[in-house]
N, C-alpha and C positions, 0 to 999 in steps of 0.2 A: 502346125504352120505358124510361123512368126509373122507379126504385122509390124511394119515400120511405122512407129508413132508419128514420124514426120510427115507421113502421107495422109494422115487423118485431118480432114478439114474441120472448121469450127462447128458446122452444123452437125456433123457426126459426133463430135465431142459433146455437144449439148444433148443430143439424143442419148448418148451413153450415160451422161450424168443423170438424166431423168430415169433411165432404166435402173441405174444403181439405187436411186432414191426410192423408186417404187418397190424394188425387190427387198430393200432393207426394211421397209415399213409395211410389208405385205401380210404380216401375221394377222392383223385385224381383218383385212379383206378376205384372206383365206378362211378365217373363222366364220365370217359372214356367209361365204359361199357354201361352206360345209353345213351351217345351220339351215340355209335355204334348201339344200339338197335333202337334209333329214326331214324337214317339214314336208317336202314334196312326197317323200316316201310314205308319210303317214296319211296322205290324203286318200279317201275312198275314190275309186274310179268314177263314181257318179258325180263327184264334186269337181273333177278336173275339166277344164275347158278343152274342147276338141281342138285339133290343130287348125282347122278351118276358122274356128271362132277366135283363137289366139291371133292368127294372121290378120283377120279383119279388125280386131282391136288395135293392133299395132299400125296397120295401114291407115285406119281412120284417125288415130291420134296423130300420126305423122302428117296426114293430110290437113287436119284442122290446124295444127301448129304452123305448117307451111303457109296456109291461106292467111292466117292472122299475121304472121310475120311479114308477108309481102305487103299486106294492107298497112301495117304500121311503118314499114320502111318507106313506102311510097308517100304516105301521109306526112311523116316526119320530115322527109327530104323536101317535099313540096313546101311545107310551112317554113322550113329554114331558108329555102331559096327566096320565098316571098319576103322574109324578114331580113334579107341582106346577108345571110351567112352561107354563101355558095359553097365554100370549101367544106364546111361541116355537112352540107347537104350531100355532097359527093361522097364524103366519108361514110355516111349512113347507107347510101346506095351501093357502094363498092364492096362492102363486106359480104362474105359468103353466108349461107344458111347456117344458123346456129341454135335456133330456139328449140327444135325438136330434140336434138341430141342433149342439150343442156338440161332441159326440163325432165327428160327421161332419167338422166344421171342424177338429178336432184330429188328423184323419188316421186314425181307426179303420177307415175303409173301405179302408185300405191294409194293415191287419193281416193277415198271411198266414194264420195259423191260423184266425181268425174268418171271413175271407172264403173260405177253402177250404170251410168248412162251409156258408156262405150260398150260395156259387155252386153247390156240389154239390147242395144241396136244390132250388135254383131250376132247375138243368138237369134234375134228375130229374123235377120237376113238369112242366117244359116237354115233356120226352120222353113222359111219360105222356099228355099232352094231344094229342100229334101222332101217336102210334103208330096205325097202321091196324089196327083190330080185325079179327080173322078167326075164323070159327067153327071149333071143333075138328073133327078128322076124325070123320065120322059125323054126319049131319044132326040126329039126335035126341039127341046127346050134350050134356049141360050143359057150361057153361064150367068152366074149371079151378077158380076160386074156389068155385063152387057145389058141385062135387064134393068139394072139401076141407072145406067146411062140413058136408057130409053124410057125411064119412068115418066108417067104423066105429070108428076109434080116437078116443076122446073127447079125448085130448090134441091130436091134429091138428085135429079139428073145432073145439075151443074156440080154438085159436090162429088158425085161419083166420077165425073170427068176429072175434077181437080185431084181426087184421090189417085187416079191412074197416073197423072202427071207427077204428083209428089212421090209415088212409089218408084217411078222411073228415075227421078232425080236422086233419090236416096240410093237406089241400086247402083247407079253410075258414080255416085259421089262418095261412097264409103272409102274407096282408096284415093280418089282424086276429087275432093269436094270443090265445087265452083263457088259455093257460098256457105257461110256458117249456118247450120241448121241445128245447133245445139240449143238446149234449154237456156233461158236467159242467165240463170245463175252460173251454169257451167261456162257459158260464153264469157261472162263477166270475169270469172276467175282466170280463164285461159288468156284473155286479152291483157290483164294486168300482169300475169306471170310472164308473158312474152315481152311486155314492155320492160319488165325488170331485167330480163336477159339482155335485151338490146342496150339498156343503159349500162350494164356491167361490161358489155362488149366495147362500148365507146368510151369507157373510163380507163385511167384517170385523165382529166383535162384541166387546163387552167380554169379557175372559178368562173370567169365570165363566159367561156365557151360551154362549160358544163351546165350553167344556168340556162343558156339558150337551148341546148339539147334537151334538157329536162322539160322545159316549157313546151317545146314543139312535140316531144314524145308524149307528154300528158295530153295535149290537145288532140293529137292524132288518135290516141287510145279512146278518148271521149267520142271522137268522130266515128270510130269503128263500132263502138257500143251503140251510138245513136242510130246507125244504119241497120242494126239487127232487128229483124221482124219475125216474131214467133208464129204469126198467124198462118204462114204458108208451110210450116213444118208438117211432115207426114202425120205425126201424132195429132196435131191440132185439126187437120182436115178430116182425119178418120173420126175424131170425136164429134165434129159438127155433123158428119153424115149419120153417125149413130143416133144422135139426138133428133135429127130430121126424120129418121126412120121410126125410132121409138117403137119397136115391135112389141106387141103384147106378149105376156109370159108364155102363152100357148104356142107362139110362133118363134120364140127366141131360139130354142134348141135347134130347129131345122135350119134357121138362118146361120147360126154359128157353125154347124156342120158344113153347110154350103160354102161359107167364107173360107174355112180351112181347106176344103176340097178344091177350092178355086185359088188356093195359095194367097188369099188376101188376109194375111196374118194381122196386119194393122187393123183392119176392119173387125176381125173376130175379137181382138183385144178391146177395141173401142165399144163394141156391142155389149160385151160382158161388163165393162167398166160402167157404161151408162145404166145397165140393168141393176147393178149393185150400188150405184151412187159413189163410186170410188174414182180416184185419179187414174189416168191411163198408165203411168209408169208403175203404179202399184200392181195393177192387174197384169201388166207385162211381166213383172217379176214372178207373179204367181203362175202364169201360164208356162213360162220358160224354166221355172225351177226344176232341176233334175229330180228332186224329191217331190212328188206330185200331191202330197196330202192336202195342201192348201187349195190346190186346183179343184180337187173333188169336192171340198167344202164349198168353194165358190160356185161350182155348177149346181150343187144342191141348194145353196142360198138363193140362186137365181130361179129356182123352181124347175130345173131340168129333170126329166124322167129317164128311165132306163135306156130307151133307144138312142137318144142324143148323147148321153154320157158314154155309152158303149162305143158309139161311132167316133166320138172325139178321142177317147182313150186308144182306140185302134189306130186312128189316123196319126196320133203322136208316136205310138210305138212303132208304126211302120216307117216313120221318118227318122227316128232316132233309135238306133239299135241298143243304146245304153238303157232305154226304158224297158222294164221287164213286163212283157205282155201277159205272161202266166200269172205273175203276182197281181197284176191289175184284174185279171179275170177272177182270181180268188177273192180279191178285195171288193168286187162290185156289189155283192149282196150287202156288205156292211155299209158301203157308200149310200146305197138306196134306202137303207134303214134309218138314215139320219133325217129327221124332219127339217124342212127348210128354215123354220124359225130358229132351231138349235144351231144350224150351220151359220146363219146370219149372226147369232150371238157370239159364236166362236171366232168369227172374222171381224168383230166390232173394233178391235184395236187397230186394224188397218185404216180405219176412218179418222183416227186421231191426228192431231197436228203433227207434221213430220218430226219436229224437234222433240215433242213430247214422246212420240213413239220411239225415236232413237234413244232417248234417255232411259225409257223402260227396258229396251233391249240391252243397253250397256249394264243396267242394274242387274238384270236377270243373268247375264253372262258372268258378272262379278260374283254373284251369289251361288252360281251353279257348282 
């Protein structure tokens, strides 16, 4: 079918030109796509993210970008209006959403620090959804969180209530966050990255206009950073509750089992982190790692005995089919044969400064 070139409007011509340019230069992109597909073929199944986890990561990343973008646009527009630049204020407000798409295309989904947090919280949420709930011993005994909310110590009771609120906010906010609950470093990184996207969107401008936009955008970003409060994050509340409880080693195993059976994954992570003297995010990585060797070492380092380790292993295997229950059963005698002191020594690198530990990992990978 022939097409009368005279009937093609300028918009169609421009789109056709872009299509020609992309097609002519697509060898590099096609090679990258092929390399990514080959890399994916080489991944063991245990290393792959589940579809649920992948979806949660993308939803949370998009939600956090959208939240920060709205705050930056509103703050920048307000400051420009206050400073007598009404037309520029309207230009900032009238543009469509751009931060999420641009940052994803720019490779931010490959940023190790940010994605460690995003993947960790997505895996934590997925585990909480799939854990099989179990009633505590004693038919008439309330669940763990109910008992903690009714605890005679007001500090424990208040923190248990705060944990329930934080869990609900995180659950509802993974796809559509109402406030940024990222760690300060990740929040800081995403705010300035979003500000860079907005600046690029609003450029080029005459020098005087650009200077006013830059100043307002910078001030708005600083305002967004100043409003960020890590104290109400789910992880922070869980750690404060774990410290308030500070269970003795003889009670830790039963408490961990109950927390998992009650789907209080954040509390289970915090209890183990408090017992080992490690940061929350480190123990989260250990608990959620599809290759569980470090988890077994962590449980032994915390002094857990056979009943608790067996129940934790069973609970995780029941919730995640990728975990090999038979392999765990075969490995259990070897896990129990490890003295707690040896397990603590093996996990000692986890307590190093994060930058030091990251450098050691890079060196080990380079020499492997």
